[in-house]
C-alpha positions in Angstrom: 0.0 0.0 0.0 1.4 3.4 -1.0 2.1 5.8 1.8 1.1 9.2 0.3 -1.1 10.8 2.9 0.0 13.2 5.6 -1.9 14.0 8.8 -1.9 17.3 10.6 -3.0 17.9 14.2 -3.8 21.3 15.6 -5.0 22.5 19.0 -5.4 26.2 19.1 -5.2 28.8 21.8 -8.9 28.3 22.8 -8.0 24.7 23.8 -11.4 23.6 22.8 -10.4 20.5 20.8 -8.1 18.7 18.5 -8.5 19.2 14.7 -7.1 16.4 12.5 -6.7 16.7 8.8 -5.6 14.2 6.1 -4.1 15.6 2.9 -2.1 14.6 -0.1 0.6 17.1 -0.6 1.4 17.1 -4.3 -1.0 17.8 -5.7 -2.5 19.3 -2.6 -5.9 18.0 -1.6 -7.8 17.8 1.7 -9.1 14.2 2.0 -10.8 14.6 5.4 -10.8 16.6 8.5 -12.6 16.6 11.8 -12.5 18.3 15.2 -12.6 16.3 18.4 -13.8 18.5 21.3 -11.9 18.2 24.6 -13.9 17.3 27.7 -14.6 20.5 29.7 -12.3 19.5 32.5 -9.3 18.9 30.2 -10.0 22.3 28.4 -9.9 24.0 31.8 -6.6 22.3 32.7 -5.1 23.4 29.4 -6.3 27.0 29.8 -4.8 27.1 33.3 -1.6 25.1 32.4 0.7 28.2 32.5 0.4 28.1 36.3 1.0 24.3 36.7 3.7 22.8 38.8 6.4 20.8 37.0 4.8 17.4 37.9 1.4 18.6 36.8 2.7 19.9 33.5 4.7 16.8 32.9 1.5 14.7 33.5 -0.6 16.9 31.2 2.0 16.6 28.5 1.6 12.8 28.5 -2.2 12.9 29.0 -2.5 15.0 25.9 -0.1 12.8 23.9 -2.1 9.8 24.7 -5.3 11.6 23.7 -3.8 12.7 20.4 -3.0 9.1 19.6 -6.5 7.9 20.5 -8.2 10.6 18.5 -6.0 10.0 15.5 -6.8 6.2 15.5 -10.5 7.1 15.7 -10.1 9.5 12.8 -8.5 6.8 10.6 -11.3 4.4 11.4 -14.0 7.0 10.8 -12.7 8.0 7.4 -11.7 4.4 6.4 -8.0 5.2 6.2 -5.2 2.9 7.2 -2.0 3.8 9.1 -0.2 2.1 6.2 -1.3 4.9 4.0 0.2 7.6 6.2 3.7 8.9 5.4 4.0 11.7 8.0 2.2 13.2 10.9 2.6 16.8 11.9 1.5 17.8 15.4 1.6 21.4 16.5 0.8 20.6 20.1 -0.9 22.8 22.7 0.8 26.1 23.3 1.1 26.6 27.1 3.3 29.8 27.0 4.8 31.9 24.2 7.3 34.6 25.3 9.4 35.8 22.4 9.9 39.2 24.1 11.1 37.7 27.4 14.7 38.3 28.6 15.3 34.7 27.5 12.9 34.2 24.6 11.0 31.0 24.9 8.0 29.0 23.9 6.3 25.8 25.1 4.0 23.4 23.3 2.9 20.1 24.9 1.4 16.8 23.7 4.1 14.1 23.8 4.5 12.9 20.1 5.9 9.5 21.1 2.4 8.1 21.6 1.4 9.0 18.1 4.6 7.5 16.6 4.2 4.2 18.5 0.4 3.9 17.9 0.6 4.5 14.2 4.1 3.3 13.4 4.6 6.6 11.4 7.2 9.3 12.0 5.8 12.3 13.8 7.1 15.9 13.4 6.4 18.2 16.3 7.7 21.2 18.3 8.1 23.4 15.2 8.6 26.8 17.0 11.9 26.4 19.0 14.2 26.2 16.0 12.8 29.4 14.5 13.5 31.1 17.9 17.0 29.6 17.9 17.5 31.4 14.6 16.4 34.7 16.1 12.7 34.5 15.1 9.5 35.1 17.1 8.5 31.4 16.8 5.3 32.5 15.2 3.4 32.8 13.0 4.3 29.5 11.2 1.3 29.4 8.8 2.7 31.9 6.3 4.8 29.0 4.9 1.6 27.2 4.1 -0.1 30.3 2.7 2.9 30.6 0.3 2.6 26.9 -0.6 -1.1 27.4 -1.5 -1.3 30.9 -2.9 2.2 32.0 -3.6 1.7 31.9 -7.4 -1.8 33.3 -7.4 -3.3 36.8 -7.2 -2.1 38.9 -4.2 -4.3 38.7 -1.1 -4.2 38.9 2.6 -5.1 35.7 4.4 -6.6 36.3 7.9 -6.7 33.4 10.4 -9.1 34.2 13.3 -8.6 31.6 16.0 -8.0 32.5 19.6 -5.8 35.3 18.3 -5.8 36.6 14.8 -2.9 36.7 12.4 -2.4 38.0 8.9 -0.3 36.9 5.9 0.4 38.8 2.7 0.9 36.4 -0.1 0.6 36.1 -3.9 2.4 36.6 -7.2 5.1 39.2 -6.9 4.8 39.4 -3.1 7.5 38.5 -0.6 5.3 36.4 1.7 5.2 37.8 5.3 2.8 37.7 8.2 2.4 38.4 11.9 -0.1 38.2 14.8 -2.6 41.0 14.4 -4.3 41.0 17.8 -7.3 39.3 19.5 -9.3 36.8 17.6 -12.2 34.9 19.3 -10.7 34.8 22.8 -12.2 38.0 24.3 -15.6 37.4 22.8 -15.6 33.8 23.9 -14.4 34.6 27.4 -17.2 37.2 27.8 -19.8 34.7 26.7 -18.5 32.0 29.0 -18.2 34.2 32.1 -21.4 36.2 31.7 -23.8 34.3 29.5 -22.8 30.7 30.3 -22.5 29.8 26.7 -19.3 28.8 24.9 -19.4 31.6 22.2 -21.6 34.1 20.4 -22.8 31.8 17.5 -22.6 33.6 14.2 -22.1 36.9 16.1 -25.8 37.0 16.5 -25.8 38.8 19.9 -23.1 41.2 18.8 -25.3 42.1 15.9 -28.0 43.3 18.3 -25.7 45.6 20.2 -24.1 49.0 19.8 -20.4 49.2 19.8 -18.4 51.7 21.8 -16.3 53.2 19.1 -14.5 55.5 21.5 -13.3 52.5 23.5 -12.2 50.7 20.3 -10.2 53.7 19.2 -8.6 53.9 22.6 -7.6 50.2 22.5 -6.1 50.6 19.1 -3.6 53.1 20.6 -2.1 50.4 22.7 1.6 49.8 21.9 1.2 46.4 20.2 -0.9 47.7 17.4 1.7 50.3 16.4 4.7 48.0 16.8 6.2 47.0 13.5 6.5 43.3 12.7 7.8 40.8 13.1 5.7 40.3 16.2 3.7 37.6 17.9 1.4 37.2 20.9 0.9 34.9 23.8 -2.7 33.7 24.2 -3.0 35.5 27.5 -2.0 39.0 26.2 -5.6 39.5 25.2 -7.1 37.3 27.8 -9.0 37.4 31.1 -7.0 40.2 32.7 -7.4 42.4 29.5 -11.1 41.8 29.4 -11.6 42.7 33.1 -9.4 45.8 32.7 -11.2 47.4 29.8 -14.7 46.0 29.9 -15.7 46.5 33.5 -18.5 49.1 33.0 -22.0 47.8 33.4 -23.5 47.7 30.0 -25.8 45.4 28.1 -24.2 42.1 27.0 -25.0 42.8 23.4 -23.2 46.1 23.5 -20.1 44.6 25.1 -20.0 41.8 22.5 -20.6 44.4 19.7 -17.6 46.4 21.0 -15.4 43.3 21.3 -16.4 42.2 17.8 -15.6 45.6 16.3 -12.3 45.8 18.2 -11.3 42.4 16.8 -12.1 43.6 13.2 -10.4 46.9 13.8 -7.2 45.3 15.1 -7.1 43.1 11.9 -7.7 46.2 9.8 -4.9 48.1 11.6 -2.6 45.2 10.8 -3.1 45.7 7.1 -1.3 49.0 7.3 1.9 46.9 7.7 1.3 44.8 4.5 1.8 45.7 0.8 -1.1 47.7 -0.6 -1.5 45.2 -3.5 -2.6 42.5 -0.9 -5.4 44.6 0.6 -7.9 44.1 -2.2 -8.7 40.5 -1.3 -9.1 39.4 2.3 -9.5 35.6 2.7 -10.7 34.6 6.2 -10.2 31.3 7.9 -10.4 29.9 11.4 -13.5 29.8 13.7 -13.9 33.5 13.2 -14.9 32.9 9.5 -18.3 31.8 10.8 -18.9 35.0 12.8 -21.1 36.9 10.4 -21.0 40.1 12.4 -17.2 40.0 12.4 -17.1 39.5 8.7 -19.5 42.4 8.2 -17.3 44.6 10.4 -14.3 43.7 8.3 -16.3 44.6 5.2 -17.4 48.0 6.7 -13.8 48.8 7.8 -12.3 47.7 4.4 -14.9 48.9 1.8 -12.3 48.6 -1.0 -11.7 44.9 -0.3 -13.4 41.7 -1.2 -13.8 39.9 2.1 -14.6 36.2 1.8 -13.7 32.9 3.5 -11.2 30.4 2.2 -14.1 28.1 1.4 -14.3 30.0 -1.9 -10.7 28.9 -2.6 -11.7 25.3 -1.9 -10.3 25.1 1.6 -12.6 24.8 4.5 -11.8 27.5 7.1 -11.5 25.1 9.9 -9.2 22.7 8.1 -6.4 25.2 7.2 -4.2 25.1 10.2 -4.2 21.3 10.7 -3.6 20.9 6.9 -0.7 23.3 7.2 1.1 21.0 9.8 0.5 18.0 7.6 2.3 19.7 4.8 5.0 21.0 7.1 5.7 17.5 8.4 5.8 16.1 4.9 8.4 18.7 3.8 10.4 18.2 7.0 10.7 14.5 6.4 11.8 15.3 2.8 14.5 17.6 4.2 13.0 20.7 2.6 12.5 24.0 4.4 9.0 24.4 5.8 9.5 27.9 7.1 8.8 31.6 6.2 11.6 33.3 8.1 10.4 36.7 6.8 7.3 36.4 8.9 9.0 35.5 12.1 12.2 37.5 11.9 14.4 34.4 11.8 17.8 34.6 10.1 17.0 32.1 7.4 14.5 29.6 6.2 15.0 26.2 7.8 13.5 22.8 8.3 11.4 23.2 11.4 10.3 20.4 13.8 11.7 17.5 15.8 11.2 14.1 14.3 10.0 11.2 16.5 10.7 8.0 14.6 8.4 5.0 14.8 11.1 2.3 15.1 
């Protein structure tokens, strides 16, 4: 049986589940993808993991690795795939902390890959960020390599991924691919919903659509240093987290108005990020990630960027929720072939490199 399928595993900053994607790399095609939600107790552990003791973090690393292996075996069964068809697995892992601006720049992703390698008998590529940082980079964002892989020879565009945080990539024919973290994505909106409305998120942005945004507050927030800092730059998931929410959104106001303000702030931060990208990329804005399904957020992006065509990557044939996991499938495949899987221009690293540590299956 020919091994020509790569698997990618992604668990984002919201720590709500594991997305697995199966692809063929050349020609690129998504065969299947699925998200496996984490039990609430595990999600809470992951969200609080930055304050774990060493034994707790070590245990969580192994717990997550075992879960990745079980979910991947389930994925193969559900989509009638065999481990004998898989040539590579790329696992991003769960980011616990990301500190590129610390005195000693550092980052930590967990989810022990040995369990995947042993369960599938397939080499696993993981821990992609540290080598970029060893080369002087921010360790993020890593996805611009995949954006270049998909759209590097096509018309210029900005690709916006809206997960827990949002990031942007400028890519296309005649463009030197680059990208960076733009600001908050879904995190602030989701946190507000969870803490005040006892619901995981504002589905489709429906409640935000009923509210009135505080444009004065949004303008004030956009004056914060990060939004005027030139790239390369990247964010830890907690930069726009609970402390930020409580600091700036303490006034008693209707929930719909708060969500409308958070939604507009998210769109405005993305729009501000476009100022650092080539003008030729601003006419097309392709959105992916969970935020692609927030209709109010897309409408805000359209209102703030009236000159642009704002659409989701579904129009390009790539499901918005499959993109990041598909990226790590391709990055793993390229790493095992010894080819660079890296866009150093986006992270500030000294050169393009082969990122990731390889866990062999034998």
